[in-house]
N, C-alpha and C positions, 0 to 999 in steps of 0.2 A: 566246265572242268573245275573251276574254283569252288563251285558249290559242292561238288562231290568231295573235294579235299576238305572243305569245312566240316561237312557231315561226318567224314571219316575221322577227322581230328577230334570232334566232340565225342563221337562214339567210343573211340579208343583211349581218350584222355591224353593224347600226345600233344606236344607243343606245336602251336601254329606259328608260321613265320609272319613277318611284319606285313607283307602284302596281302596275305590271306586274311589277317585280322582287319586290315583297312577295307578290303572289299566287303567283308561281312558287316562291318560297322556302317559303311556307306548305304548299304541296302536297308539296314535297320533304321538308319537316320532318315531315309526317305519316308518310311512308314510312320515314324514318330512325328515328323514335322507335318505330315498330312493329317494325322489324327490329333495332333497337339498334345501328345501324351509321352512323357519322358520315361514311363515305366517300360515301354517296349524296348527302349534303348538300354535301360538298366538290365533287363532280362537277357538281352543279347550279350551284354558286357560280362555278366556273371556266368554265362554258359561256358566260357573258356576257362575252365578251372585249372588247367595245367599251366597256364601262363601267369606270370607275376603281375602285380598291379602296375609296375613301371613298364612292363612290356605291352600291356593293353592300353595304357593311358596315352602314350605317344601316337599310336595309330588312330585312336579316337579323336585326338586333337587334329591330326592331319585330315581325317574324314570331314570334320566341320569346315576346315579351310577349303578343301576341294569342292564341297557342296556350295560354299559361298561363291566361289569363282564361277560355278555353273549357273548361279542365280542372279548374277549382276545385271543381266539384261532384263530380268523380270521387274515387276513393279516394286516400289519401295516397301510396301507392306510385307511382302514375303521375306525381304531381308530382315525386317524387324522381328518377324516370327522366328527366324533362325537365331537371332541374337537372344531373344527371350528363352528359347529352348536351351541355348548354351548356358544361360544363367541357372536354369533348373538342373542341368547336367552337372554344373559345378557344385551345387548344393548336394547332389547325390554322390559326389566324389568319384566321378568316372572320367573327368577331364581336368586339365590344369586350371588353377584359379584365375589365370590371366587370359584364358581363351576368349571370353566375351569381348574384352577390350582389344585383343589381337584381331578379332574379326572386324571390329569397327575401324581399326587402323588400316587393315588391308582394303577395306571398302573405300575409305577416304583417299587412299593413294591412287586409285585407278578410275574414279568417277569424276565428273565435271563438278564445278562449284555449285551449279544450280541443284544438282542431285545431292551434293554434300549438305546443302542447306535443308533439304527435306529429310535426309537420314539423321541429321543432328537432333531432330525432334525425339528420336528414341533415346539418345544420350541424356537429354533433359528429363524425359519421363522416368528414367531409371536412376535419377540422382540419389534417391533414398537407398536403392540397392547398392550403389557404389560405396555408400557410407557404412555398409555392414562390415563387421570385422573380417569376414572371410575374403572380402574383395579389397577393402581400403588399404591394408598393409602391403598387398602384393600388386595392386593396380594403380596406386596413386601416381607413381612416376610415369607409367605408361599413359595415363589419362592426361597428365600435364604435357607430356611430349606430343601427344596427338593434338591437343588444343593449340600448342605453339606452332606446330607445323601448319595447321589450318590458318592461323593468323598471318603467317608469312606469305601464304598464297593469296590472301585477301587484300583488297585495296581499301584503305581507310575512307576514301572519298566515294567509291562506288558500292562498297559492301559494308556500309556503316552499321546497318541493323544487324547483320550476321556477326560482325565483330562484337557488338554489344551483347548479343546472346551468348557468345562464347565466354566473355568476361563475367557476365552474370552467373553462368553455370559454374565457373571456377570459384566465384565468391560463395556460392551455395554449397559446393562440394568440400572445399577446404575449410578448416576451422579458422577463427580469427588469428590464432597464434601461429599459423603456418608462416614461417619466415621467408618462404620463396616469393611471397607477394606483398611484403611489407615495406620494402625499400628501407631497410634498417639503417644504412649509413647515409641516408638522405642525399642520394645522388640526383643530379639534374640531367635532363636530356640535352646535352650540349650540341648534339647533331641537328637540332631543330633550328636551322638558320632561316632567316627571312630576307630574301633578296628584294631589293627595291632600287629605283633609279630610272633614268631615262632609257636604259638598255633593257628594261623589263619586257618580256615577251608574252605578257598576259593577254594582249589583244593585238590584232593586226590593224592596218591602217583604216579599214572600213569601220571597225569597231570604234577606233579613236574619233573618227569624224562624227559618228552617232552620239558618242559620249559628249562631245563638245556642244552639240545641239541641245542635249538634255540638261547639261550643267548650266546653261544660260538661264534657266528658270529658277535656280537656287540662289538666294540672296547672299550666301556665304561665298566669298572669293578666296580660293586657296592659291598661295604662292608656293614656289618650289622650296623655299626655306622652311615653311611650316610643314610641307610634305616630308622633308628629310628629318625634321625633328620628331615628327609623329612616328614614323616607322623605325627610327633609331631607338625608340624606347623598347622595342621588342627584344633587343639584345640584352637589356637589363632584366626584362621579365624572364628571358631564357636562362640567365646566370645571375641571380640576385647578389652573389658574393662580390660582384664588381662595385656595389654601392659602398663597400667598406674602404675603397680606394678614394682618396681625397679628390683627385682630379676627375675621376669618373663620377663621383657624387655631385660635384659642381655641375657637370654636364647634365646629369639626370635631373637635378633640381631645376635648372634653367629650362630644359625641355618640358618637364612636367608642368611648370608654371604657365608656359605658353599654351600647351594643349588644353589644360583645364580652363584657362581664360577664354579660349576659343569656344569651348563647350558652354561656358556661362553666357557668352555674348550671343550665341546662336542656339536658342532654346526651341525644342520641338513642340508642336501643337497637337493636342489630342484630337484625333480625327473622328471620334465618336460623336453622335448627335447629342445636343444639349438636353433632349428629353430623357436621356438615360443617366443624368447626373446623380440622381438618388441611388441608382444601382451601382454606379462607380464608387460613390462614397461608402456604401455598405460593403463593397468588395475589397476595401483596404485592409480588412482583418486577415490575420494569418490563417484562421480556420475558414475554408472556403464554403460558403453557403450556396447551394445550387440555385436557390430562389433569388439570391442577391446578385449573382454574377450575370453580367449582360449576355443574353443569348447570342446577340449579333457578334460580340467579341469572341465567343467560344467558336462560332462558325468560322470566323476568319482564321483563328489559330489552327483549326482542324484542316482547313483548305491549304494553309501555308505549309505544305509538307516538303520543305526544302531544307537542306543542311549543307554547310560549307565547312569542311574540316580545316581549311586554311584560307584566309581572306586574300583576295587579289590585291596587288600593290601597284597597279597602274596609276600614275600621277593624276590622270583625269578622272579617276574613279573616286578619289578621296572626298570630293564635295558631295557626291551621292551617298557615300558610305557614312559620312557624318550626319546625314539626314535620316539614317536608318536607326531606329530605336534599339534593335537587337545588336547592331554593330557598336553603338555607343555604350550599351550596357556591358558588352564583352570587354571593352577596353577599361571601363571603370572598375569592373570586378578584378581585372588583372592588377590594377593599382592596389586594391585591398588585400589581395593574396600576397603581393610583394611586401606590403607594410607589415602584415602579420608575421611573415617569416623573419623580417629584420628585428622584430620586437621580442618574439618568444625565444626561449632557451632550447636549443637543439643539442642532443647529447654528442653528436659527432661534428659539431661546428667547431672550428678552430678558436682557440682562446684569443687570438688577435682580432677576431671579428667582433668588435664591440662598437656601439653607437656613442657618439659624443652627445653632449647636452643639446647643442644646436640641432643636430640631426633628429634627436628624439622629439624636440619641439616642432620641427617642421613636419615630421610624420604625423603627429597628433592633429595639427592644424589641417593638413592636407586630407587626412582620413575623414574628418568631419565634413570637409568641403566635398569630398567624393560622395559621401552618403547623401548630402543635400542634393547633389546633381542627380543621383539615382532616384530620389523621391520626386524630382521635377521632370523625370523622363517618363512620358506616357507609353502605354496604358498601365494603370494600377502601379504607379511608381512607389507609393508608400509601402504597399504590400510587398513589392519586389525587394525594396531595401531592407525590410524587416526579415524577409526570408534569407537574404544573403548574410545578414548579421547573425542570424540563428545558425546557419551552416558553418560560418567561420568559428563560432563559439564551440560547436561540436568538433571542428577540426583541431582546435586547440586542446580539447580533451583527448583526442586521438593522438596528438603529438606527445602529451604528457604520458600517455600509456606506453608509447614506444620508448620514451626516455627511461621508464621504469623497468625495461627489459621485456616488454610484451608478455605480461603475466597472463596465464590462461584464465578465461572467464569461468567462474563457478557461481552457482546459486548460493546465496548467503545461508549459512547453517542456522538452524533454529536454536534459540537460546536454551540452555539447559534449564529444566524446571527446578524451582526452588524446593527445598525440603518441606516447606509448609504446603506447597501445592501437591506434593506426593502423599501427604498424610490424608487418610480418609476423613471425611467430615464426621464430627461426633454424632454418634447414633442417638436418636431421641428414644428415651425409655418408652417401651410399649404401653399404651394407655388401654385400660380396661374398657370395653364397650359400655356405653351408657345403659343399654337395655339389660345387660347382665347384672350390673350393679343394682338397678331398680328391682329386678326379679329377686335377687338374693335378699335385699332389704325387706321386701314384702313377705318373703317366706319366714324371716326371723321376727316379723312384727315391728320393724323399725322404720325410720324415715331416712331417706338419702337426699341430702341437700346439695351435693356436688363439692362441698368443701369439708375437709376433715374436721376442722375445729367446730364448724356449725353443726355437722352431723353428730359429733360427740356431745355437744351441749344440748341439742334437741332430744337426743336419746338418753339423757342423764336420768330421767325418771319417766315412768309410763304416763304419769299425769303431770304435765308441766305446771298447770295452774295450782294443783295441790302442793307441788314442790315449792312454789313461791310462797305459800302460806306456812311453810315449815317453821317450827319453833326455833330452829337454829338460826333463822334469819331475823328473829325478833330480838334485837338487842339495841341498847342505847349507851354509847360511851359516856363515862363520867367526865364532867368538865374539869375536875381537879387533876385528872390524869393527863399529862401532856402527851402529844404524839411522840412516836419514836424519832429521836433526833437524827438517827442515821438515815432515815428515809428522806428527810427534808433537808439534809445538809446541802449547803449552797454549791459545794464542789463535787457532789456525787456525779460521776461520769456514767452515762448510760452504757450498758454492755453491748448494745447493738443500735442500729439506726432506728430513730423514733420519728413519729409524725410531727408535722409543723405545729399542730395544736398542743401536743405534750411538751414540745420545746418551749412554747410561749408560757405554758403553765409553770414549767420549771423556773423560767426567768422571773415570773411573777412571784413565786415563793421566795426567791432570792431577794427580790426588792421588798417584799413584805417583812422579812426578818430584820431589815435595817431599822434602827431606833427612830421613832418619830417624835417631834416636839409635843404633840398632844398626849402621847403616852407618858412622857416624862412629867408633864404638869399634873396628870391625874395621880401619879405615884406620890407626889408631894402633898396633895390636898386630902387624900383619903388613906387611912391606916387600918381599916377594918380587915377582918380575916380574909374576906373574899378578895380585896385589893392586894393583900400580901401574897396570896396564892398566885394571882396573875403576875405580879412583879417578879415573884420567884421563878415562874415559868419563863418570863422574858430574860431574866439573868442567865438561866441555864442555857437557853438557846443562843444568846450572844456569846457566852463562854465557849460553847461547842463550835460556833462559827469561827471564832478567833483562833482556836487551836487548829482547826482544819485549814485556815488560810496560812498559818505558819508552816504546816507540814506539806503544803501543796508545792508542785514544781512550777518554776516561773514561766515555762513555755506552754502551759495548758491554755487551750483556746477559750475556755469558759471562765477564766479568772476574772473577778470583779474588783475594780478599784473603788476606793471610797469617794474619790473626787469625780468619778465618771457620771455624767448626767443620766437621768432615768430614760430620757427619750432615745438616747443613743443605744441603750441596751435593747430596747424594744425593736429598733430598726435593724438589728444585726441579722445577717442572712445565715441560715443554718448551713453547716458544713456539707450535708448530704441532701440532695433534692429527692423528693418522693417521686417514684415513677408514675407517669400519667396512665391510668387504666382506661380501657375502651368501655364506653357506656352505650346504652341503647340509643341515646340521642346522636352519638357519633355514628352509629351503624345506620340510622335512618338518613343521615346526611351523605354518607359515602356510598351506600349500597347502590343507588341509581347509577353512579359512575362506573361501577364494576360491570354491570350489565350481564350479557349472555355467558361470558367465560367465568361465571361464579364457581363452577365445579373445580377449576384449576386452583382457586383459592382454598376450596374445601380440602382438596388433596394435599395442598401445601401445609395446612394447619393440622392435618392428621386424621381427617374423616375417611372412612372406608367407602368403597363403591356402593355397598348396600345402604349405608347411611345417606349418601348423596342421592341415591335413587329414591329413597324414602322421602327426602325433602322435595324432590322434583315431582313425585306423584301426589303428595299431600297439598301442594300449592300450585295454583294455576299459572302464575307468572314467575319469571326468573327473579324479579326484584323481591317479591315476597319470600321466595325460597331462600334467597341470599340473606335476607334479614333474619329469618328463623335460624339458619345455619350459624351465622355470626353470633346470634344471641346465645345459642347453646355453647358456642366456643368460649365466650367471655365468662359464662357461668361454670365452666368445667376446667379451664386452663388458667393457672395462676400467672402465666407469662403473657397474658393478653393485654399488652401495653401498646400505647400509640406508637412508640418507637419501633417495636417489633413488627407492628402492622405495616408501617410505612416501608420498612426494609423489605418485608415480604412482597409488597405490591411492586416495588422497584425491581426486584428479582424476576417477577412475572411480566415485566415491561408494561404494567398498567400505570402509565405515567400520570394520567389525569387524577386517578384515584389516589396515587401516592402524594401528589401535590396537595390534594384536599386534606389528607391526613396531616401533612406537614403544617398546613395552615391552621388546623385545629390545635396542633402542638404549640405553635407560636401564640395562638389566642389563649390557650390555657396557661402558658407560662407567664404571659403578660398580665393575666388576671390574678395569678397566684403571687406575683412579686409585688403587688400593691402594698404599701405600708399600712399596717393595721393601726386602728385608732388607739391613742394613748388612753388608758383607763383613767377615769376621774378619781379625785381623792376620796370621794364618798364610797366608791366601789372598793378601794384598796384598804380602807380602814376597818378591816374585819376584826382586828384585835382590840380596838378601843371600845370598851363596854361602858354603858351608862350606869350610874349608881342606882 
């Protein structure tokens, strides 16, 4: 009957009531879950065009919940398939956003804990789905309520693993800044009381008799006073703020001294065999090396699959408990946690809770004492102590983050690029291919030497030898005509950078123009016309030099004083250093270090792929091809300096070749900075002429 109503409603376009829609959606849902295709459900949903979205969505939600109740007796996998289909339906916008979580809540409410543990696997697998925007905003409160309801049903002692799975899921689902799980105000679980005394009901009489027989084998004798002091410390660990009370602090200090003294007097022995000492020493590191860890110890840890959420407090058990390394470590770590809380600053801690100087000193001394006891507790005591210290440091960072208001974690932003980085690199002027230049020069009957000045000089005349014999070059200057004084003025500044050789020549001319005793004696002894002409030339040169010295500025670098020794002038270092050019000897030395990737260097210095292919085909080995390529480079490029070459090789990550070029630079500089020999007097006396 309902099917006929549905068909009639679809055909006539009339409104379908709630129950008709629910029945139609249930049938479509059965087919969709069998085929695993949500499109069948969407098609059925869109077929009711006369109904609004709100009218159709509620029956669809109800159809999912009804089908879930019918499938609870089935296997867990079919329940998981229904939940996944509801997720796809939510993305298709045919059900409410909360319906997948509602189905899980309904399931957990009516099944046993064992089945809950199996079904919770689907919740863990879909953790990334719950983080999506469509689910997180509307489902996070429902998911938190579902997990809290499960935790209330579970026992911390019997269902420890399941409780841990739920807490791990919540930590993965919620972000760090979620305030519901941060304990912002630093509250303590004050309901965690520890009952102890003779009236403790941890064991019956038969158990007590068995404990008495076992405790006789332990050398440590426990009296009732030590027993009470030991378990009374749990009240301070439960509520650390009691330590700020003077009377309570005195009691804690006295009890802690007694307990730690008992631990020191009764040390545990390492039960591992002596043959594994080397492995135990290697296992003390924080990073666990699988080869260094004792396999026997790992097997023991795996087999010891027991856990106690709360230790028993029977008086006759304490001797056995103090002989247990895990129990002793748990107590010592409690001391460290308490000491850290008392020392760090907590945002919501009262201002009255401050430590005195004596309390701070006691905490520091006791803390180092506790770490020493942890290192002495086997197995792997040193590694365990370092691990605890590392975790407490991380806990302090977590506490500082909470004090700063639990700021949301964000990835650090990349620094803004500088303006210099945004500028494109300067484009190198395009260089004319070598083959084209040689071809054009051959057509014009000229020579191409790779350098503009050399090419111009070589092509100055068709016959260079005949040009050298030209009559214009056949001249002899007269001795009576002195050279132009402006050319050889001592203070003539070069217009641009000059070579070291010309700098030395200029200084030599300055030195030669100074009056010499031999020249003065010759002027007094001879008065012939030739001598007068020479003296006249000397006088004019001296007069011009004197006028130039008076007009010169005092801060000029090349100014010469009369009383300055000649040797000091020669040893002066020029203001500009000549760039060191790459030579063929340098190429022969560095080319073997470049090796196979020589084409990268060729592309870097401007050679085209055709030119590189030519070098490769013409030469059999990479070394020879590299040498020929670099030889062409230094003959064609004026910037082929050692500094540019070293910079280029460093950019290509050819470190060995770059270091070799740097060594050549240092060698060339050390050779060029050697002091030149001082010319002898016989070489300098060019102006003293014999009669």
